[in-house]
ZAMARGU-4260 file (C-alpha; in steps of 0.2 Angstrom, whole numbers, plus 5000, padded with zeros to 4 digits):
<rodrens>
0) 5407/5396/5369 | 5398/5401/5385 | 5411/5412/5394 | 5415/5406/5412 | 5418/5419/5423
5) 5432/5412/5435 | 5435/5426/5446 | 5451/5419/5450 | 5463/5431/5457 | 5481/5428/5452
10) 5490/5444/5463 | 5483/5433/5481 | 5485/5446/5496 | 5498/5455/5485 | 5487/5472/5482
15) 5483/5472/5463 | 5489/5488/5460 | 5505/5484/5465 | 5506/5467/5458 | 5519/5469/5444
20) 5512/5456/5432 | 5496/5467/5429 | 5508/5481/5423 | 5507/5482/5404 | 5525/5484/5394
25) 5520/5503/5389 | 5515/5508/5409 | 5532/5502/5414 | 5538/5510/5399 | 5531/5526/5405
30) 5533/5523/5422 | 5543/5539/5431 | 5559/5536/5440 | 5562/5517/5438 | 5577/5519/5444
35) 5568/5520/5463 | 5556/5510/5462 | 5554/5497/5475 | 5552/5478/5463 | 5551/5466/5477
40) 5553/5445/5474 | 5546/5436/5488 | 5553/5416/5490 | 5549/5402/5500 | 5550/5384/5498
45) 5537/5371/5494 | 5544/5356/5508 | 5540/5348/5521 | 5533/5354/5538 | 5529/5341/5549
50) 5512/5330/5548 | 5502/5348/5553 | 5506/5361/5540 | 5506/5361/5522 | 5520/5362/5511
55) 5519/5380/5505 | 5522/5386/5524 | 5537/5400/5518 | 5529/5405/5502 | 5514/5409/5510
60) 5522/5419/5525 | 5533/5428/5513 | 5519/5434/5499 | 5506/5438/5517 | 5517/5448/5527
65) 5524/5457/5510 | 5506/5459/5505 | 5498/5468/5521 | 5515/5478/5520 | 5512/5483/5504
70) 5493/5488/5508 | 5497/5500/5521 | 5514/5506/5512 | 5513/5525/5508 | 5506/5526/5491
75) 5519/5539/5485 | 5530/5526/5487 | 5532/5516/5471 | 5533/5496/5475 | 5529/5482/5466
80) 5529/5462/5472 | 5535/5450/5457 | 5525/5432/5458 | 5531/5422/5474 | 5546/5412/5470
85) 5538/5398/5478 | 5552/5385/5477 | 5569/5386/5485 | 5584/5378/5491 | 5576/5364/5503
90) 5589/5347/5503 | 5589/5347/5519 | 5574/5341/5519 | 5574/5330/5504 | 5571/5314/5513
95) 5552/5318/5518 | 5541/5316/5504 | 5534/5330/5494 | 5548/5341/5498 | 5552/5349/5481
100) 5570/5360/5479 | 5583/5369/5469 | 5601/5369/5469 | 5611/5381/5476 | 5616/5385/5454
105) 5597/5385/5451 | 5593/5395/5461 | 5606/5407/5459 | 5603/5409/5440 | 5586/5409/5442
110) 5588/5426/5453 | 5602/5430/5442 | 5592/5430/5427 | 5575/5439/5436 | 5588/5453/5442
115) 5594/5456/5424 | 5578/5457/5416 | 5571/5470/5427 | 5590/5479/5427 | 5588/5480/5409
120) 5569/5487/5411 | 5576/5500/5420 | 5573/5497/5438 | 5589/5497/5451 | 5582/5492/5467
125) 5578/5475/5471 | 5572/5466/5489 | 5574/5449/5491 | 5561/5448/5503 | 5564/5427/5510
130) 5556/5416/5521 | 5565/5401/5520 | 5580/5397/5533 | 5588/5387/5520 | 5594/5399/5508
135) 5599/5414/5515 | 5616/5412/5511 | 5613/5411/5495 | 5602/5424/5493 | 5617/5435/5499
140) 5629/5429/5487 | 5619/5431/5473 | 5615/5448/5477 | 5635/5453/5479 | 5639/5447/5464
145) 5624/5455/5455 | 5631/5471/5463 | 5647/5468/5454 | 5641/5465/5437 | 5630/5479/5440
150) 5639/5493/5450 | 5621/5502/5450 | 5609/5491/5456 | 5606/5488/5474 | 5600/5471/5480
155) 5595/5468/5496 | 5595/5447/5502 | 5582/5451/5517 | 5574/5436/5528 | 5556/5440/5533
160) 5558/5435/5553 | 5576/5447/5552 | 5564/5463/5557 | 5558/5467/5574 | 5544/5455/5578
165) 5533/5449/5593 | 5539/5430/5594 | 5550/5436/5609 | 5537/5442/5619 | 5526/5426/5615
170) 5539/5412/5615 | 5547/5403/5628 | 5567/5402/5627 | 5570/5384/5621 | 5556/5388/5607
175) 5565/5405/5603 | 5584/5395/5602 | 5576/5378/5593 | 5560/5379/5587 | 5565/5384/5570
180) 5554/5373/5557 | 5537/5369/5561 | 5537/5376/5577 | 5525/5387/5587 | 5529/5403/5578
185) 5525/5397/5559 | 5511/5387/5564 | 5504/5403/5575 | 5504/5414/5557 | 5498/5399/5547
190) 5483/5398/5559 | 5481/5417/5556 | 5483/5416/5537 | 5479/5399/5532 | 5470/5389/5546
195) 5460/5378/5533 | 5476/5370/5528 | 5483/5369/5548 | 5480/5352/5553 | 5479/5354/5573
200) 5473/5335/5576 | 5491/5331/5570 | 5502/5341/5578 | 5518/5336/5588 | 5531/5342/5600
205) 5549/5337/5594 | 5565/5344/5599 | 5582/5340/5593 | 5589/5326/5603 | 5609/5323/5608
210) 5614/5342/5601 | 5635/5345/5605 | 5638/5350/5625 | 5650/5360/5633 | 5655/5368/5618
215) 5653/5383/5607 | 5643/5375/5592 | 5627/5376/5587 | 5614/5371/5576 | 5613/5392/5569
220) 5622/5405/5574 | 5640/5411/5572 | 5648/5396/5574 | 5636/5380/5568 | 5638/5363/5561
225) 5630/5356/5545 | 5616/5346/5547 | 5599/5341/5538 | 5582/5338/5547 | 5585/5319/5546
230) 5598/5321/5557 | 5588/5331/5572 | 5570/5326/5569 | 5561/5309/5564 | 5544/5319/5560
235) 5551/5335/5551 | 5547/5347/5566 | 5559/5357/5575 | 5549/5363/5589 | 5532/5362/5599
240) 5516/5367/5586 | 5506/5361/5602 | 5504/5377/5608 | 5502/5390/5595 | 5485/5398/5592
245) 5480/5410/5579 | 5480/5425/5592 | 5497/5421/5594 | 5498/5422/5574 | 5488/5437/5573
250) 5501/5446/5585 | 5517/5440/5573 | 5509/5445/5557 | 5504/5461/5563 | 5522/5465/5570
255) 5531/5457/5555 | 5518/5469/5542 | 5524/5483/5553 | 5542/5478/5552 | 5543/5477/5534
260) 5531/5493/5531 | 5546/5503/5539 | 5559/5493/5527 | 5552/5497/5510 | 5551/5514/5514
265) 5570/5513/5518 | 5574/5505/5503 | 5564/5518/5494 | 5575/5533/5503 | 5590/5521/5502
270) 5605/5528/5490 | 5622/5515/5487 | 5637/5522/5497 | 5653/5528/5486 | 5668/5530/5494
</rodrens>
């Protein structure tokens, strides 16, 4: 049978020498100081992002930002990416066809068993690098539970947008506050990293209507109320993607990557506090 060279790269934007699945078990067994090696689990979702963006937005952002950061990271810092976890807890979007969601319980179990597998192999630093806004609380719960179960396991439940980035300089106040899904920021970033999958001719702006006024209660923040996307948007969009540009996306990507290079270095140097 003729050999077919497909030329398929499973690592995607992750540098191949930092892609954990390309290692052999003997290489891992021989790896020195595994307790100081940084293992990163990029996490996203497969969920609706309006009529103009593909379902893969959050997963694409997490993996691309991480890949660029690992490419720039000091080569003396041992850090590896696991395969992206494409599915997440996305039930706030399940009224829109195409959304695939795990329950909170399933996501907790998956992360726990991945972490336990890494722990058995001698690793002690696990980063949950998440780009989906519907699951940070789940990651915080599992991170603490894992640390309680394995006191020498350091788990970092982190949000990709939490590092200082260019959004505050590029987006107007309304977009910064309410453009939380498929708006200017995510659309611009996707125009930078996956332009062929963006349908700008279908982009439409939609901000949540009839939000409570004269109250401290907000969609997100210190005093939030529970909502699903169907409550707030007919298109699935929260924000204005019509003004998105690849140039803005390039600036956002660059700022996010710079931030994550710093954070990964901080995690490599981090030691769990002890009273």
